[in-house]
C-alpha atoms as an extended CHARMM CRD file, in Angstrom:
* protein
*
        88  EXT
         1         1  MET       CA            137.7600000000       38.5520000000      122.9730000000  PROA      1               0.0000000000
         2         2  ALA       CA            139.2100000000       38.2600000000      119.4890000000  PROA      2               0.0000000000
         3         3  ASN       CA            142.7980000000       39.4540000000      119.4080000000  PROA      3               0.0000000000
         4         4  SER       CA            144.3000000000       38.2660000000      116.1450000000  PROA      4               0.0000000000
         5         5  PRO       CA            143.4750000000       40.1290000000      112.9430000000  PROA      5               0.0000000000
         6         6  ALA       CA            141.9570000000       36.9780000000      111.4590000000  PROA      6               0.0000000000
         7         7  ALA       CA            139.6710000000       36.4970000000      114.4620000000  PROA      7               0.0000000000
         8         8  LYS       CA            138.5720000000       40.1330000000      114.3110000000  PROA      8               0.0000000000
         9         9  LYS       CA            137.7770000000       39.7330000000      110.6230000000  PROA      9               0.0000000000
        10        10  ARG       CA            135.7090000000       36.5960000000      111.3540000000  PROA      10              0.0000000000
        11        11  VAL       CA            133.7000000000       38.5530000000      113.9290000000  PROA      11              0.0000000000
        12        12  ARG       CA            132.9290000000       41.2210000000      111.3190000000  PROA      12              0.0000000000
        13        13  GLN       CA            131.9240000000       38.5900000000      108.7640000000  PROA      13              0.0000000000
        14        14  ILE       CA            129.6900000000       36.7770000000      111.2550000000  PROA      14              0.0000000000
        15        15  GLU       CA            127.8930000000       40.0290000000      112.0900000000  PROA      15              0.0000000000
        16        16  ARG       CA            127.1670000000       40.6520000000      108.4130000000  PROA      16              0.0000000000
        17        17  ARG       CA            125.9820000000       37.0980000000      107.7780000000  PROA      17              0.0000000000
        18        18  THR       CA            123.7970000000       37.1700000000      110.8940000000  PROA      18              0.0000000000
        19        19  ALA       CA            122.0290000000       40.2900000000      109.6330000000  PROA      19              0.0000000000
        20        20  VAL       CA            121.4130000000       38.7200000000      106.2130000000  PROA      20              0.0000000000
        21        21  ASN       CA            120.1910000000       35.4390000000      107.6820000000  PROA      21              0.0000000000
        22        22  LYS       CA            117.8970000000       37.2540000000      110.1050000000  PROA      22              0.0000000000
        23        23  SER       CA            116.3400000000       39.1690000000      107.2270000000  PROA      23              0.0000000000
        24        24  ARG       CA            115.7740000000       35.9930000000      105.2090000000  PROA      24              0.0000000000
        25        25  ARG       CA            114.3160000000       34.1380000000      108.1900000000  PROA      25              0.0000000000
        26        26  THR       CA            111.9240000000       37.0120000000      108.9020000000  PROA      26              0.0000000000
        27        27  ARG       CA            110.8040000000       37.0730000000      105.2670000000  PROA      27              0.0000000000
        28        28  MET       CA            110.1230000000       33.3310000000      105.3140000000  PROA      28              0.0000000000
        29        29  ARG       CA            108.1670000000       33.5600000000      108.5720000000  PROA      29              0.0000000000
        30        30  THR       CA            106.0580000000       36.3780000000      107.1340000000  PROA      30              0.0000000000
        31        31  PHE       CA            104.9900000000       34.1490000000      104.2400000000  PROA      31              0.0000000000
        32        32  ILE       CA            104.1610000000       31.3330000000      106.6660000000  PROA      32              0.0000000000
        33        33  ARG       CA            102.1710000000       33.7250000000      108.8470000000  PROA      33              0.0000000000
        34        34  LYS       CA            100.0900000000       34.8180000000      105.8270000000  PROA      34              0.0000000000
        35        35  VAL       CA             99.1310000000       31.1840000000      105.2080000000  PROA      35              0.0000000000
        36        36  GLU       CA             98.2610000000       30.6390000000      108.8740000000  PROA      36              0.0000000000
        37        37  GLU       CA             96.1370000000       33.8020000000      108.9860000000  PROA      37              0.0000000000
        38        38  ALA       CA             94.2240000000       32.6740000000      105.8900000000  PROA      38              0.0000000000
        39        39  ILE       CA             93.6670000000       29.2660000000      107.5030000000  PROA      39              0.0000000000
        40        40  ALA       CA             92.4480000000       30.9230000000      110.6970000000  PROA      40              0.0000000000
        41        41  GLY       CA             90.1040000000       33.0880000000      108.6230000000  PROA      41              0.0000000000
        42        42  GLY       CA             88.6820000000       29.9910000000      106.9720000000  PROA      42              0.0000000000
        43        43  ASP       CA             89.2270000000       31.2930000000      103.4420000000  PROA      43              0.0000000000
        44        44  LYS       CA             90.4660000000       28.3300000000      101.4180000000  PROA      44              0.0000000000
        45        45  ALA       CA             91.1580000000       30.2460000000       98.1890000000  PROA      45              0.0000000000
        46        46  THR       CA             93.3000000000       32.8210000000       99.9700000000  PROA      46              0.0000000000
        47        47  ALA       CA             95.0460000000       30.0890000000      101.9440000000  PROA      47              0.0000000000
        48        48  GLN       CA             95.8820000000       28.1900000000       98.7570000000  PROA      48              0.0000000000
        49        49  THR       CA             97.3530000000       31.2350000000       97.0400000000  PROA      49              0.0000000000
        50        50  ALA       CA             99.3010000000       32.1350000000      100.1900000000  PROA      50              0.0000000000
        51        51  LEU       CA            100.6470000000       28.5770000000      100.3700000000  PROA      51              0.0000000000
        52        52  LYS       CA            101.6270000000       28.7100000000       96.6990000000  PROA      52              0.0000000000
        53        53  ASP       CA            103.5890000000       31.8920000000       97.4250000000  PROA      53              0.0000000000
        54        54  ALA       CA            105.1200000000       30.5010000000      100.6240000000  PROA      54              0.0000000000
        55        55  GLN       CA            106.4290000000       27.2290000000       99.1910000000  PROA      55              0.0000000000
        56        56  PRO       CA            109.2240000000       28.6730000000       97.0350000000  PROA      56              0.0000000000
        57        57  GLU       CA            110.1700000000       31.0760000000       99.8110000000  PROA      57              0.0000000000
        58        58  ILE       CA            110.5200000000       28.2220000000      102.3000000000  PROA      58              0.0000000000
        59        59  MET       CA            112.5740000000       26.1550000000       99.8530000000  PROA      59              0.0000000000
        60        60  ARG       CA            114.7230000000       29.1740000000       99.0670000000  PROA      60              0.0000000000
        61        61  SER       CA            115.6280000000       29.3290000000      102.7410000000  PROA      61              0.0000000000
        62        62  VAL       CA            116.9980000000       25.7980000000      102.3410000000  PROA      62              0.0000000000
        63        63  THR       CA            119.3420000000       26.8360000000       99.5350000000  PROA      63              0.0000000000
        64        64  LYS       CA            120.4880000000       29.8170000000      101.6050000000  PROA      64              0.0000000000
        65        65  GLY       CA            121.2450000000       27.6450000000      104.6250000000  PROA      65              0.0000000000
        66        66  ILE       CA            118.5130000000       28.9760000000      106.8950000000  PROA      66              0.0000000000
        67        67  LEU       CA            116.6090000000       25.6870000000      107.1910000000  PROA      67              0.0000000000
        68        68  HSD       CA            117.3930000000       22.0240000000      106.7080000000  PROA      68              0.0000000000
        69        69  LYS       CA            115.7220000000       20.4550000000      103.6900000000  PROA      69              0.0000000000
        70        70  ASN       CA            113.6110000000       18.0470000000      105.7540000000  PROA      70              0.0000000000
        71        71  THR       CA            112.4810000000       20.8370000000      108.0850000000  PROA      71              0.0000000000
        72        72  ALA       CA            111.2980000000       22.8900000000      105.1270000000  PROA      72              0.0000000000
        73        73  SER       CA            109.5080000000       19.9000000000      103.6200000000  PROA      73              0.0000000000
        74        74  ARG       CA            107.8070000000       19.2100000000      106.9340000000  PROA      74              0.0000000000
        75        75  LYS       CA            106.6320000000       22.8180000000      107.2360000000  PROA      75              0.0000000000
        76        76  ILE       CA            105.2250000000       22.8060000000      103.7040000000  PROA      76              0.0000000000
        77        77  SER       CA            103.5510000000       19.4470000000      104.2200000000  PROA      77              0.0000000000
        78        78  ARG       CA            101.8600000000       20.4950000000      107.4460000000  PROA      78              0.0000000000
        79        79  LEU       CA            100.6860000000       23.7860000000      105.9880000000  PROA      79              0.0000000000
        80        80  ALA       CA             99.3120000000       22.0040000000      102.9220000000  PROA      80              0.0000000000
        81        81  ALA       CA             97.4750000000       19.4910000000      105.0980000000  PROA      81              0.0000000000
        82        82  ARG       CA             95.8800000000       22.3180000000      107.0810000000  PROA      82              0.0000000000
        83        83  VAL       CA             94.8350000000       24.1310000000      103.9000000000  PROA      83              0.0000000000
        84        84  ASN       CA             93.3340000000       20.9350000000      102.4410000000  PROA      84              0.0000000000
        85        85  ALA       CA             91.4460000000       20.2980000000      105.6790000000  PROA      85              0.0000000000
        86        86  LEU       CA             89.5490000000       23.5680000000      105.2400000000  PROA      86              0.0000000000
        87        87  SER       CA             87.2040000000       22.0630000000      102.6620000000  PROA      87              0.0000000000
        88        88  ALA       CA             86.4320000000       18.9770000000      104.7580000000  PROA      88              0.0000000000
């Protein structure tokens, strides 16, 4: 249990940051889910537009410290490969 004033303040700050990060992570996952649903539906045009919307959101999560840069790049790459495979 935090006893010093500084430790108590850190606990309050962590709670606030956790709420913000959770919101950002949920938003990013929603964009990814839209792409995956379009892929599952087999609609390439919708999947491409959803991917175009998801890419900046995923990279924004990198700048906000939610994801590592390579993780975000991997997610985008795999989604793009799945979207491109729809036409084949």
